[in-house]
N, C-alpha and C positions, 0 to 999 in steps of 0.2 A: 112668858113677859114679852109685851112687844117693844121694839126701839124704833125711833124715828130716824130718817137720814141725819138730821142735824146732831142730833144725840149720838149717833154712831160716830159722826165725822168728829165730834168734840173727843169721844174716848178714843179714838185713833191717834188724834194730836198730842194727848195726854200720854199716851203709851209711847209714841215716837219722842216726845220732850223728855220723858223719864229715861229710854233708853238712850237717848244721844246724851244726857248729863251722867248716867252710869258708864257710858263707854269713854267720855273725855276723863272723868275722874281716873278709870281703869289706864287709859294712856298716859296720863299724867303720872300715875304711881309708876308705871313700867320704868318710864324715862327718868324719873327720880331716881329709881334703884341704879340703873345702869350708869347715868353720867353725872350724879351729884346733884345738888340743890340749887344750883344756878338754873338748869334747865326748868325744873319745876316753876320758879319765880317768873321766867320769861313766858313759858306756855300759858300760866294763869292769866298774864298781863295781857296777851295777845286775846285770848277768848272774853276780855272783858271789855272791849271796844267795839264799837258799832261804826263803820265808816260811811258816810253818806255824801253823794255829790250830787247836787241838782243836775238833771238832764237839759239838753238843749231844746227841746220840745216840751218842757214843762212836767216832765218826769222826774223820778228821783232813782238813782242807782244806790243800792246799798249792800254791803257785805260785812262780815265778821273779821275780825284780826287775822284769821286762818284763811280768809280769801275765799270763804263761802257764800253765796249769793242768798240774800234773804229779801223775799219780795215783800213789796207794801201790802199786797192782797194777804199774804199770810201774816203780817203784821197786825192788820184789820182784823181777821179772824181771830187771831189769839187774844187781841183787846177786847173783842165782844164777849168771847169765852171766859175772860175775866171779870166782865162786868163792867168794861170801861167802854163808853158810847160818845166821850166828848171830844172827838177828833174832827167835827166838820167846821166849816166856814161860817159859824152863826155865832150870834152872841153869847150864848152859853155853851158853844162847842156841840150841840145835839141837834140832829135833824132826823127824826122818827121815820119820815117818809123814803128819805135816801138810804138809810141804813136797811130799810124793809126792802128796797129796791135790791141792793147790794146781796143781800141775804137770799133773796128768793131767786136770783139770777145765779148764786153760787149753788144753791140747793138744785136747782134745775140742771146745773152742770154746763152751764154756757161758757164756751172757749175753756172748756177743760175745769172749770172753777175760778173762783176769785184769787185764789194762790199763784194762778198762771198769767194772769191779765198784766197787761203792761201798766207801769205805774200812773202815767200820765190820764188813763182812763178814770179813776178814782176822781181826780181834780176836774178833769173836764166834764164829766157826766153825772157824778154823785156828790158833787159838792163838799169833798174830802179836802182837808188841809193837810198834806203830806209832811210838813214840817211837825205838825202837831202829832203825827202818826208815828213818825219816827222818834221823836221826844217821848212819848208815853210809852211806847214799846221797849226803849232803852231802860226806862224807868221801872218797867214790870219785869224785865228781865235781869236788872242790876248791871247794866251796862253803860258804858261812858261814851257819847255820842262824838265822834271827831269828824267836822265837817272838812271836807276836802274841797279845794278849789278845781275849775274845770282844768287847768294843765298839771294838777298834782296827780300823782300815782294812788291807785288804791292798792291795797294788799296783792291781789290776784295780778295786777299788773307787775308789780316788783318781782313775784315769785315767776312770772312769766318771762320777764327780762333776764333773771338771774338764771334760770333754766337754759334759755337760749342763747346765752351770751357766748361769745367766741373766746376760746380757751386763752389764757395768758401765753405771751411770747415767753419761750422760754430762754433764749438767747438774744440779746440786742447787740447789733453791729455798732459799736461806739467808736471804733477806731483806735483802741488802745492796745492792740497786740499788733506785732509784725505782719501777719497774715491780714488782718484787716487794712492796715496802712496800705498795703500794696493793692488790694484788690477793692478796697471801698471807693 
């Protein structure tokens, strides 16, 4: 049996998607047994969101509630694999010529494949409507899109800030005891 590169890529994506889902369910189950039901609900809520923020140069930054980046290229490939091709800037959302160009360049491995391309490449060169991609991808995966403003934080920003925050001050000199009154 012979298999083409696009078919192999599709199979690999399906295996990765299934494995990711299995690991997520396994992790949620472990956490719920260790810490109670509250964390189970919190984890499920985090994984059901897709955060999106338009970039300053026409691109789009997207990540899951857990702070994992999801590229526009990967979203497009997943949509095409599911049979959805209606994410272009055209009357009916279809553009067979642009789709063929994307898939050809992806198969050729240009710049490491479409999943590695900057998001603005799709809107600038291939007539892709990035908002449609984000919304359709979220619908395909049962995610809720949360549009984040330019000055708002993405989940990865919040995680970084919390990880790198200065430790809380253990004792504050408020001048309420004799030593502080004398030396403050």
